[in-house]
VOMITOR-264237 format. One record per residue: x, y, z of N, C-alpha, C in turn; residue in one letter; residue number from 1. Coordinates in nm, 2 decimals, decimal comma, always signed. Example, Ala and Ser with C-alpha at 12.3 -4.5 7.8 and 13.67 -1.06 7.14 Angstrom:
npx_npy_npz_capx_capy_capz_cpx_cpy_cpz_rest_nr
+1,32_-0,57_+0,78_+1,23_-0,45_+0,78_+1,32_-0,33_+0,78_A_1
+1,28_-0,22_+0,71_+1,37_-0,11_+0,71_+1,29_+0,00_+0,79_S_2
***
This chain:
npx_npy_npz_capx_capy_capz_cpx_cpy_cpz_rest_nr
-2,96_+1,34_-0,74_-2,83_+1,35_-0,68_-2,80_+1,23_-0,59_M_1
-2,68_+1,19_-0,58_-2,65_+1,07_-0,50_-2,64_+1,11_-0,36_V_2
-2,69_+1,03_-0,27_-2,69_+1,07_-0,12_-2,55_+1,05_-0,07_S_3
-2,53_+1,12_+0,04_-2,40_+1,10_+0,11_-2,38_+0,96_+0,16_E_4
-2,49_+0,90_+0,21_-2,48_+0,76_+0,25_-2,43_+0,67_+0,14_T_5
-2,48_+0,69_+0,02_-2,44_+0,60_-0,09_-2,30_+0,62_-0,13_A_6
-2,25_+0,75_-0,12_-2,11_+0,78_-0,15_-2,02_+0,72_-0,04_I_7
-2,06_+0,73_+0,08_-1,99_+0,67_+0,19_-1,98_+0,52_+0,18_A_8
-2,09_+0,46_+0,14_-2,09_+0,31_+0,12_-2,00_+0,27_+0,01_T_9
-2,00_+0,35_-0,10_-1,91_+0,32_-0,21_-1,77_+0,33_-0,17_G_10
-1,74_+0,44_-0,10_-1,60_+0,46_-0,05_-1,55_+0,35_+0,04_A_11
-1,64_+0,31_+0,13_-1,61_+0,20_+0,23_-1,59_+0,07_+0,15_A_12
-1,67_+0,04_+0,05_-1,65_-0,08_-0,03_-1,53_-0,08_-0,11_L_13
-1,50_+0,03_-0,17_-1,37_+0,04_-0,25_-1,25_+0,02_-0,16_M_14
-1,24_+0,09_-0,05_-1,13_+0,07_+0,04_-1,12_-0,07_+0,09_V_15
-1,23_-0,13_+0,12_-1,24_-0,27_+0,17_-1,19_-0,37_+0,07_T_16
-1,24_-0,35_-0,06_-1,20_-0,44_-0,17_-1,05_-0,43_-0,20_V_17
-0,99_-0,32_-0,17_-0,85_-0,31_-0,20_-0,76_-0,41_-0,12_S_18
-0,81_-0,45_+0,00_-0,72_-0,53_+0,09_-0,69_-0,67_+0,02_F_19
-0,78_-0,74_-0,04_-0,75_-0,87_-0,10_-0,64_-0,85_-0,21_P_20
-0,65_-0,74_-0,28_-0,54_-0,71_-0,38_-0,41_-0,70_-0,32_F_21
-0,40_-0,63_-0,20_-0,27_-0,62_-0,13_-0,22_-0,76_-0,08_Y_22
-0,32_-0,83_-0,03_-0,28_-0,96_+0,02_-0,23_-1,05_-0,09_L_23
-0,30_-1,06_-0,20_-0,25_-1,15_-0,31_-0,12_-1,10_-0,37_Y_24
-0,11_-0,97_-0,38_+0,02_-0,91_-0,43_+0,13_-0,94_-0,34_G_25
+0,11_-0,94_-0,21_+0,22_-0,97_-0,11_+0,25_-1,12_-0,12_A_26
+0,14_-1,20_-0,14_+0,16_-1,35_-0,15_+0,25_-1,38_-0,27_W_27
+0,23_-1,31_-0,38_+0,31_-1,34_-0,50_+0,46_-1,32_-0,47_I_28
+0,49_-1,22_-0,40_+0,63_-1,19_-0,37_+0,69_-1,29_-0,26_M_29
+0,60_-1,32_-0,16_+0,65_-1,42_-0,06_+0,67_-1,56_-0,12_I_30
+0,58_-1,59_-0,21_+0,58_-1,73_-0,26_+0,69_-1,75_-0,37_D_31
+0,73_-1,64_-0,43_+0,83_-1,65_-0,54_+0,97_-1,68_-0,48_A_32
+1,03_-1,79_-0,54_+1,16_-1,83_-0,50_+1,26_-1,73_-0,55_E_33
+1,24_-1,68_-0,67_+1,32_-1,58_-0,74_+1,23_-1,48_-0,80_T_34
+1,26_-1,35_-0,77_+1,18_-1,24_-0,82_+1,24_-1,20_-0,96_V_35
+1,17_-1,25_-1,06_+1,20_-1,21_-1,20_+1,12_-1,09_-1,24_T_36
+1,15_-1,04_-1,36_+1,07_-0,92_-1,41_+0,93_-0,96_-1,42_W_37
+0,90_-1,08_-1,47_+0,76_-1,13_-1,49_+0,69_-1,14_-1,35_G_38
+0,76_-1,19_-1,25_+0,70_-1,19_-1,12_+0,67_-1,05_-1,06_V_39
+0,76_-0,96_-1,08_+0,74_-0,83_-1,04_+0,62_-0,76_-1,11_L_40
+0,61_-0,78_-1,24_+0,50_-0,72_-1,31_+0,37_-0,78_-1,27_I_41
+0,37_-0,91_-1,25_+0,25_-0,98_-1,20_+0,21_-0,93_-1,07_Y_42
+0,30_-0,91_-0,98_+0,28_-0,85_-0,85_+0,22_-0,71_-0,86_H_43
+0,27_-0,63_-0,95_+0,22_-0,50_-0,96_+0,08_-0,49_-1,02_L_44
+0,04_-0,60_-1,09_-0,09_-0,61_-1,15_-0,20_-0,62_-1,04_K_45
-0,16_-0,65_-0,92_-0,25_-0,66_-0,81_-0,23_-0,54_-0,71_F_46
-0,11_-0,50_-0,69_-0,08_-0,39_-0,60_-0,14_-0,26_-0,65_I_47
-0,11_-0,23_-0,78_-0,16_-0,10_-0,83_-0,31_-0,09_-0,83_V_48
-0,39_-0,19_-0,87_-0,54_-0,17_-0,85_-0,58_-0,16_-0,71_P_49
-0,51_-0,23_-0,61_-0,54_-0,21_-0,47_-0,51_-0,07_-0,43_G_50
-0,40_-0,01_-0,47_-0,37_+0,13_-0,44_-0,47_+0,22_-0,50_L_51
-0,51_+0,20_-0,62_-0,61_+0,28_-0,69_-0,75_+0,27_-0,61_V_52
-0,79_+0,15_-0,58_-0,92_+0,13_-0,51_-0,91_+0,20_-0,37_L_53
-0,80_+0,21_-0,31_-0,79_+0,28_-0,18_-0,77_+0,43_-0,20_N_54
-0,69_+0,47_-0,29_-0,65_+0,61_-0,30_-0,76_+0,70_-0,36_T_55
-0,84_+0,65_-0,45_-0,94_+0,73_-0,52_-1,05_+0,78_-0,41_V_56
-1,10_+0,69_-0,33_-1,20_+0,74_-0,23_-1,13_+0,84_-0,13_P_57
-1,01_+0,82_-0,10_-0,94_+0,90_+0,00_-0,92_+1,04_-0,06_V_58
-0,88_+1,05_-0,19_-0,85_+1,18_-0,25_-0,98_+1,25_-0,29_V_59
-1,07_+1,17_-0,35_-1,19_+1,23_-0,41_-1,30_+1,26_-0,30_A_60
-1,31_+1,18_-0,19_-1,42_+1,20_-0,10_-1,38_+1,23_+0,04_W_61
-1,28_+1,16_+0,09_-1,24_+1,17_+0,23_-1,17_+1,30_+0,26_M_62
-1,07_+1,33_+0,19_-0,99_+1,45_+0,21_-1,07_+1,58_+0,20_I_63
-1,15_+1,59_+0,09_-1,23_+1,72_+0,08_-1,33_+1,74_+0,20_P_64
-1,37_+1,63_+0,26_-1,47_+1,64_+0,38_-1,40_+1,65_+0,51_R_65
-1,27_+1,63_+0,52_-1,20_+1,62_+0,64_-1,22_+1,74_+0,73_L_66
-1,20_+1,86_+0,68_-1,20_+1,98_+0,76_-1,34_+2,02_+0,81_F_67
-1,44_+1,97_+0,75_-1,58_+1,99_+0,79_-1,61_+1,91_+0,92_K_68
-1,54_+1,80_+0,93_-1,57_+1,71_+1,04_-1,45_+1,67_+1,13_Q_69
-1,36_+1,76_+1,13_-1,23_+1,73_+1,20_-1,26_+1,73_+1,35_L_70
-1,27_+1,62_+1,40_-1,28_+1,59_+1,55_-1,20_+1,48_+1,59_G_71
-1,22_+1,43_+1,70_-1,13_+1,32_+1,76_-1,11_+1,20_+1,67_G_72
-1,22_+1,13_+1,63_-1,20_+1,01_+1,55_-1,16_+1,04_+1,41_L_73
-1,22_+1,15_+1,35_-1,18_+1,19_+1,22_-1,04_+1,22_+1,21_A_74
-0,99_+1,30_+1,31_-0,85_+1,33_+1,31_-0,76_+1,21_+1,33_A_75
-0,79_+1,12_+1,41_-0,72_+1,00_+1,43_-0,72_+0,91_+1,30_L_76
-0,83_+0,90_+1,24_-0,84_+0,83_+1,11_-0,75_+0,89_+1,01_H_77
-0,75_+1,02_+1,00_-0,67_+1,09_+0,90_-0,52_+1,07_+0,93_A_78
-0,48_+1,08_+1,06_-0,34_+1,06_+1,10_-0,30_+0,92_+1,07_V_79
-0,38_+0,82_+1,10_-0,34_+0,68_+1,07_-0,33_+0,66_+0,92_L_80
-0,42_+0,71_+0,84_-0,41_+0,70_+0,69_-0,29_+0,77_+0,64_G_81
-0,26_+0,89_+0,69_-0,14_+0,97_+0,65_-0,01_+0,89_+0,68_L_82
-0,01_+0,83_+0,80_+0,11_+0,75_+0,84_+0,12_+0,63_+0,75_Q_83
+0,01_+0,57_+0,71_+0,02_+0,46_+0,61_+0,09_+0,50_+0,48_A_84
+0,04_+0,61_+0,43_+0,10_+0,66_+0,30_+0,24_+0,71_+0,32_Y_85
+0,28_+0,76_+0,43_+0,42_+0,80_+0,46_+0,51_+0,68_+0,46_A_86
+0,46_+0,57_+0,52_+0,54_+0,45_+0,52_+0,55_+0,39_+0,38_L_87
+0,44_+0,40_+0,30_+0,45_+0,35_+0,16_+0,55_+0,43_+0,09_L_88
+0,56_+0,56_+0,11_+0,66_+0,65_+0,04_+0,80_+0,60_+0,09_A_89
+0,82_+0,57_+0,22_+0,94_+0,52_+0,27_+0,98_+0,39_+0,20_F_90
+0,89_+0,30_+0,18_+0,91_+0,18_+0,11_+0,96_+0,20_-0,03_A_91
+0,90_+0,30_-0,09_+0,93_+0,33_-0,23_+1,08_+0,38_-0,25_L_92
+1,13_+0,44_-0,14_+1,27_+0,49_-0,15_+1,36_+0,37_-0,15_T_93
+1,32_+0,26_-0,10_+1,40_+0,14_-0,10_+1,38_+0,06_-0,23_G_94
+1,26_+0,04_-0,27_+1,23_-0,04_-0,39_+1,29_+0,02_-0,52_I_95
+1,29_+0,15_-0,53_+1,34_+0,22_-0,65_+1,49_+0,19_-0,66_V_96
+1,56_+0,20_-0,55_+1,71_+0,17_-0,56_+1,73_+0,02_-0,58_R_97
+1,65_-0,07_-0,52_+1,67_-0,21_-0,54_+1,64_-0,24_-0,69_I_98
+1,54_-0,19_-0,74_+1,50_-0,21_-0,88_+1,62_-0,17_-0,98_L_99
+1,67_-0,05_-0,95_+1,78_+0,00_-1,03_+1,90_-0,09_-1,03_Q_100
+1,94_-0,13_-0,91_+2,06_-0,22_-0,90_+2,04_-0,36_-0,96_V_101
+1,92_-0,41_-0,94_+1,89_-0,54_-1,00_+1,88_-0,54_-1,15_K_102
+1,82_-0,43_-1,20_+1,82_-0,41_-1,35_+1,96_-0,40_-1,41_R_103
+2,05_-0,32_-1,34_+2,18_-0,31_-1,39_+2,26_-0,44_-1,39_R_104
+2,23_-0,52_-1,29_+2,29_-0,66_-1,28_+2,22_-0,76_-1,36_A_105
+2,12_-0,72_-1,43_+2,04_-0,81_-1,52_+1,98_-0,93_-1,44_D_106
+1,94_-0,90_-1,32_+1,88_-1,01_-1,23_+1,73_-1,04_-1,26_L_107
+1,67_-0,95_-1,33_+1,53_-0,97_-1,35_+1,51_-1,06_-1,48_Y_108
+1,59_-1,04_-1,58_+1,58_-1,11_-1,70_+1,67_-1,24_-1,70_D_109
+1,78_-1,24_-1,62_+1,86_-1,35_-1,60_+1,88_-1,39_-1,46_N_110
+1,78_-1,44_-1,39_+1,78_-1,46_-1,25_+1,87_-1,57_-1,20_P_111
+1,92_-1,65_-1,29_+1,99_-1,77_-1,24_+2,14_-1,74_-1,21_D_112
+2,17_-1,62_-1,21_+2,31_-1,58_-1,16_+2,33_-1,61_-1,02_Q_113
+2,44_-1,66_-0,98_+2,46_-1,70_-0,84_+2,53_-1,58_-0,77_D_114
+2,44_-1,48_-0,74_+2,48_-1,35_-0,68_+2,39_-1,33_-0,56_I_115
+2,46_-1,30_-0,45_+2,38_-1,26_-0,33_+2,34_-1,11_-0,35_E_116
+2,21_-1,08_-0,32_+2,16_-0,95_-0,34_+2,24_-0,84_-0,26_L_117
+2,28_-0,87_-0,14_+2,36_-0,77_-0,06_+2,50_-0,75_-0,12_D_118
+2,55_-0,83_-0,21_+2,68_-0,81_-0,27_+2,67_-0,72_-0,39_D_119
+2,55_-0,68_-0,43_+2,53_-0,60_-0,55_+2,56_-0,45_-0,52_L_120
+2,53_-0,41_-0,40_+2,56_-0,27_-0,37_+2,58_-0,26_-0,21_H_121
+2,66_-0,17_-0,17_+2,69_-0,16_-0,03_+2,57_-0,12_+0,05_E_122
+2,47_-0,05_-0,01_+2,35_-0,01_+0,06_+2,23_-0,10_+0,04_N_123
+2,25_-0,21_-0,02_+2,13_-0,30_-0,05_+2,06_-0,35_+0,07_M_124
+2,13_-0,38_+0,18_+2,07_-0,42_+0,30_+1,98_-0,31_+0,36_G_125
+2,03_-0,19_+0,36_+1,95_-0,08_+0,41_+1,82_-0,06_+0,32_A_126
+1,84_-0,07_+0,19_+1,72_-0,05_+0,10_+1,62_-0,16_+0,12_W_127
+1,67_-0,28_+0,14_+1,57_-0,39_+0,16_+1,50_-0,37_+0,29_R_128
+1,58_-0,32_+0,39_+1,52_-0,29_+0,52_+1,41_-0,18_+0,51_G_129
+1,44_-0,08_+0,43_+1,34_+0,03_+0,41_+1,21_-0,03_+0,35_R_130
+1,23_-0,12_+0,25_+1,12_-0,18_+0,18_+1,04_-0,26_+0,28_L_131
+1,10_-0,34_+0,36_+1,03_-0,43_+0,46_+0,95_-0,34_+0,56_R_132
+1,02_-0,25_+0,62_+0,96_-0,16_+0,72_+0,85_-0,08_+0,66_V_133
+0,87_-0,03_+0,55_+0,77_+0,06_+0,48_+0,64_-0,02_+0,45_G_134
+0,66_-0,14_+0,39_+0,55_-0,22_+0,35_+0,47_-0,27_+0,47_V_135
+0,54_-0,32_+0,57_+0,48_-0,37_+0,69_+0,41_-0,26_+0,76_F_136
+0,47_-0,14_+0,77_+0,41_-0,03_+0,84_+0,29_+0,02_+0,76_G_137
+0,30_+0,02_+0,63_+0,18_+0,06_+0,55_+0,06_-0,03_+0,58_Y_138
+0,08_-0,16_+0,57_-0,03_-0,25_+0,59_-0,08_-0,24_+0,74_V_139
+0,01_-0,22_+0,83_-0,04_-0,21_+0,97_-0,12_-0,09_+0,99_L_140
-0,07_+0,03_+0,95_-0,15_+0,15_+0,96_-0,27_+0,15_+0,88_F_141
-0,27_+0,09_+0,76_-0,38_+0,08_+0,67_-0,49_+0,00_+0,75_W_142
-0,46_-0,11_+0,81_-0,56_-0,19_+0,89_-0,61_-0,10_+1,00_I_143
-0,53_-0,03_+1,08_-0,58_+0,05_+1,19_-0,68_+0,16_+1,13_F_144
-0,64_+0,22_+1,02_-0,72_+0,33_+0,96_-0,85_+0,27_+0,91_A_145
-0,84_+0,15_+0,85_-0,96_+0,08_+0,80_-1,06_+0,05_+0,91_W_146
-1,01_-0,01_+1,02_-1,10_-0,05_+1,13_-1,17_+0,08_+1,18_V_147
-1,09_+0,18_+1,20_-1,15_+0,31_+1,25_-1,25_+0,36_+1,15_L_148
-1,22_+0,36_+1,02_-1,31_+0,41_+0,92_-1,44_+0,33_+0,91_G_149
-1,43_+0,20_+0,92_-1,55_+0,11_+0,93_-1,64_+0,15_+1,05_I_150
-1,57_+0,17_+1,16_-1,64_+0,21_+1,28_-1,71_+0,34_+1,26_Y_151
-1,64_+0,44_+1,20_-1,70_+0,57_+1,18_-1,81_+0,56_+1,08_R_152
-1,80_+0,48_+0,98_-1,90_+0,45_+0,88_-2,03_+0,40_+0,94_Y_153
-2,01_+0,29_+1,03_-2,12_+0,23_+1,09_-2,19_+0,32_+1,19_A_154
-2,12_+0,40_+1,27_-2,18_+0,49_+1,36_-2,24_+0,61_+1,29_T_155
-2,19_+0,65_+1,18_-2,23_+0,77_+1,11_-2,34_+0,75_+1,01_G_156
-2,35_+0,63_+0,95_-2,44_+0,60_+0,84_-2,54_+0,48_+0,86_Y_157
-2,50_+0,39_+0,95_-2,59_+0,28_+0,98_-2,67_+0,28_+1,10_L_158
-2,61_+0,34_+1,21_-2,68_+0,34_+1,34_-2,73_+0,47_+1,38_F_159
***
């Protein structure tokens, strides 16, 4: 049987390895002058594996153990992680609408149109704001949860 320390180490490694995927996925979007369908798909090729690397240990190992160890730091770690996922869901409420409007305007396949994004729909500015706030908040709370998780791992399994 695999020891709890080995599982904790695997979970910590998976969550840690997810961060470079997030960073590179973000860099793809920041660096792109125009977001075409190809750029969006390339971006998702890094973001989705990052989310999987992060979410699998959370769902398969951390959540089932949470109530057995629910104390100060474990509760804070859970709240920070839950807040990160809540902000990711908030971001998705913006990106879904942006994607729909840009697809309708054919801006992914024909990006050379001289159209201002905010002119495509009256709510585009709000949706883009949701996307920015949600993604920034997700990353911020993810970092807080990760730092606390590494601290809990170190004090619980290394020292």
